[in-house]
N, C-alpha and C positions, 0 to 999 in steps of 0.2 A: 504493500500500500504506500509506503514512504516514497518509493521510486516514482509512483504515479503522481503523487502530490508535489514532489520536489520541483518540477518544472513550472508550476504556477505560483509557488510561494513568493517569488520575487515580484510578480504582478500584484499579489495581495498586499505585500508589505509596502509597495509603492502607492497603494490606495489607503495606507495607514491602518491596515488590518494588523493584528498581532496573531499569527498562527499559533495554535496550541495543540500539542499532541499530534496524532495521526490524521485527524479529520475535522478539527474545530478551529474557531477563530473568534476574536472579539475586536470591536472598534468603538472608539468614543465618537458618538454621532454629533452632528452640527448643533443640535438643540441642547445637548449636554454641555458643550463648550459655550454656547450662547448664555445658558443659564448661569454658569460659573462666572462669566464676564459681565453679567447684568444686562444682557442684550435680548432678553425675552425667553420664553419657554415653549416647549412643544405643545401641540394641541392636545396631547394625551393628559397633560397636567391641567389644562383648562377644562376639559370635558370630564376626566375621570379622577382628578385629584392626585395624580401621580407626580412625584417630584422629578423634574427632568435631570437634575444633577445627580440623582441616585438611580438612574436608569442604565442598565447594562444590556446593550444590544450585542447579541452573539449568535453563533451558529454551531450546531453539533454535527453538521454535514456540509461544510462550507462550500465545496465545489461539486456537490452531488445533487442532481435534480433531474426529473423526468422531462421537464419542459424547457423550451427556449423562447420565452415570451417576448413579443416585439417591444414592449414598453420597459423591460427590465434594464436597470442601469448597471447591473452587475456584469462581470465578464463571462456571460453564459456560453460564449463561443469556446470556452475552455473547460466546460463541464466534464467531470470525470466518470459519469455514469449515473445509474439509478438504483444502485444496490451497495450496501455495506455488509461485509461478512461479520456475523455476530462473534465469531471466534477471534477476529482481529481488532475489533473496535475497543476504544478506551473505556475505562470504568467511569460511570456517571459521577461519582464523588470526586474522582481525580480530575475530570473535565471541569467541574464547577470550581474547584479550588484553584486550578491553574488559570481559568478564565478570570477569576477575581484578582489574582496576583498580576496577570498580564495587563489587566485594565488599570491597576494601580500604577504600574510603570508608565502607561500611556498618559496618565493624569498628572504625573510628577512635574511636568512643565508648567502647571498652573500654581504650584506651590511658590509662595513669595511674590506672585504677581499682584501689583498694587490694586488692580481692578477686581481681584477675587477675595471675597470675604473668607478669612481663615476658618471660621466655623463651618461655612458651607463647603469649603474644600475638604475638611475632615469628614463631613457627612458623605461626600461624594465617593469616598473610598469604601463605603459600606453600602452597596446597592440594595434597594428595596423592591426593585422591579427588574426581572430578567425577561427580556423580549427576544424570542427566537425568531428573528426576521432579518438577520444580517445578510445572508446569502445562502443559497442551497435550500433544500427541502428537509426540514427537521424530522418529519415522520419517517424518513429513510433510516434514521439512527435506530437500531433495533432495541436499545436499552433506554428508550425515551421515558418510560414509566419511572425508572429509577432516577433519572435526571430531574423530573418534575417533583418527585418525592424529596429529593435533596434540597431543591429550592424551597419547598414547603417547610422543611425542617428549620430553615433560616428565617421563618416567619415573613417570607418575601412573596411578592406577587409574581405569577408567571403568565406571560402572554405567548400563545402559540399561534403563529401565522403559517397557514398551509395552503398548498395549491389544490387540495381536495383529491389527490390521486391515490391516496392510501386510506380508504375508509376502514379497512380492517385494523390498521394501526390505531385509528381513533377509537374504534370499538374496544380495542385491547386496553387503552387508557381507562375507559369506563369500567371495564371488567376488573381491572387491577386497582381501582380506586385511586387513579393517578391523573385525573383530568386537570388541566391547567386552570388558573383563575379565569382566563378568557380565551376562548377558541375563536380565531378569526380565519375565515375561508375566503380566498381571493376569487372574485367572480367578475371576470373582465370581458366575457362574451355572452350574449343572450341566447345564442342558438348554436346548434352543432356545427354548421358550416363555418361560422365566424370563429367558433371555439378552436376548430382544427387549424385554421389559418393563423390565428392569433398566438396560440400556445405552442404550436409545433412540437407536440409531445411525442416521446418515443413509445408511448402506450397506444396501441391500436384501438383500445376500448376506453380512451381517455374521457370522452363525453359521458359514457355510462358510469365510470367510476366517480366522476364529478357529481353526477346526479344521485348516486348512492350516498355520497357524503352529505348532500343537502337533505336527503331523507333521514339520515342519521342525526343531523343537526336538530331537526324538529323533535326527535325522540329524546334528545339530551336537555330539553327544557327543564329548568329548575335544578339541574345538576351542575351547570357551568354557564358563565356569561357567554353569549354567542353573538358573533358579528360577521357580517358579509362585507368585504372590501372591494369596491369598484374603482378602477383607474380608467378615467375617461380620456379618449383620444379623438380629436376631430379631424376632418378631412383637411388637407393642406399639402402644398408642394414641398417635398423634401429636397434639400440642396446637397444631396450626396448620391452615392451610386444606387441606392435602393429606391428607384423611382416607382417600383411596383407598389410601394406602401402609400403613395400619394392619396389614393381614394379610399384607403381602409380607415374605417371609423367604427367605434362601438357606442356612439351617442346620437344616432339618428332617431327621428321621431318614431319610425317603425320598430325601434328597439325597446321603447318604453314598456309596452304591454308584455313583451317577451321577458324583460327583466322582472316585471311585476309577478309574472307566473312563477319564476324561479324563487323569488323572495317568498311568495305565498307557500311554496313547497317547503322551504327551510324554516319559516317562522322565526327569524333571528330576533334577538333583543335590540340590536343596533345594526345600522347600515352606514358604512363610511363611503361617501361619494366623493372621490378625489380627482383632481386634474393631473394629467400626465405631465412629467417634467423631463425635458430633453437634456439630461445630464448623464455623465459617465458614459458607459458603452452604448446607451440608448441613442446617443447622438449620431452614431454610425448607421442607425436604422431609420430614425425619424427625427426631423428637424424641429426647430423652435415653433414654426407655424403650425405644428400639430398639437401644440399645447393650448388647451382651452383657458379662457379667462375665468376668474372666480364667478363672475356674473353668469357665465354660460353653464358652469357646473351647478350653481344654485338653481338656475332655471330648469335644468334637467332633473334635479332632485325634487323640485316642486311638481314636475310632471309625473314623477313616480308616485308621490303620495296622493296625487289627485286622481290616480286610476281607481276604478271601482274596487279592484281586488285588494288594494292596500288601504284605501280610505275606510272601507268597511271593517278592516282589522284594527283600525285606530292608529296607523302610522302617520307621523307628522315630522316636520323639521324641528329638531330639538336644539341645535346650535350650529355655529359655523365659525371658521377661522380663515380669514382672507389670505393671510401671509402664507399659509400652508395649502391654500386652495382646496379646502375640505369642508363638506357639509355632513352633519350626522343626523340620521333619521332614526326614529324609534317611537315608542308609545308613551313612555313616562320619563320626563327629564330628571325626576328625583332618583331614578334608578341608575343614573349614569355614574355617580360617584362610587368608587370601590369601598366595600364594607370591610375594613381591616379586621374587624372582630371575627369574620368568617374565614380568614386566611389560615 
């Protein structure tokens, strides 16, 4: 495994990742840095009550994923596959301990910075939120249950962001009493044709697996906070070699009812409607004019909640954050804040 990973480590380190063990990595995200410097916080803090400076964004399968999504800013062209051998993977406790230590080293540059409050810096070294969304697909890691349980032992929140290609892995988390604090499923295409073109999955039954995950999400009501995450991309001319992506969009009017049907199937607690950002490796696939303005994202979100399927279920716009181009839909705003007593 180490031979396979070695070739991409330089790329990851250039992106300010800190590789850990055989298949994991951690990074200090923009909003963690901004929070320490007093330049604003992540939308997760505004909506969910999470402290941005204590958020640890990491991956337990950093370059492993079934999909090569058009909008992904990560180096998906260098993906290492869709399977990790259980006999070769690192121990969950070891991963978490090394992730925390690697993150501390990444944060040391803030120590002594006149713009950083010493108390806030000290707090940042002890994360209270572990977000598995850095890169790769976390459900590929076969010992995910143990990892989430280790996070729970630290009285910390765990957010699991998945592409929905491993419904059995999520069912296993439920069976082993290892569901995360919040389960987020990426939903970037409203129908099978667009799903296939968008995600470019190595799984021939990718659409079927995704829908199985939505069915499972509905059954997990009351056991875990559940969210669907949509990244919207509009039509626009790309100024690079991928001219075939000019007309591809997942936010046309005809998509609204299709999305509503999928949301109705999953019955999530929250829906994150976000705008695509042409950053990182995504710039080589789709240019800046594919990025929707916040106004356009909000208009699409309002069209969703105004459909009969969602309005009759009580969905509405709960909040928005223009800097991050995100609108959150749900039923009750009071349910958005994390209940730390239940962690």
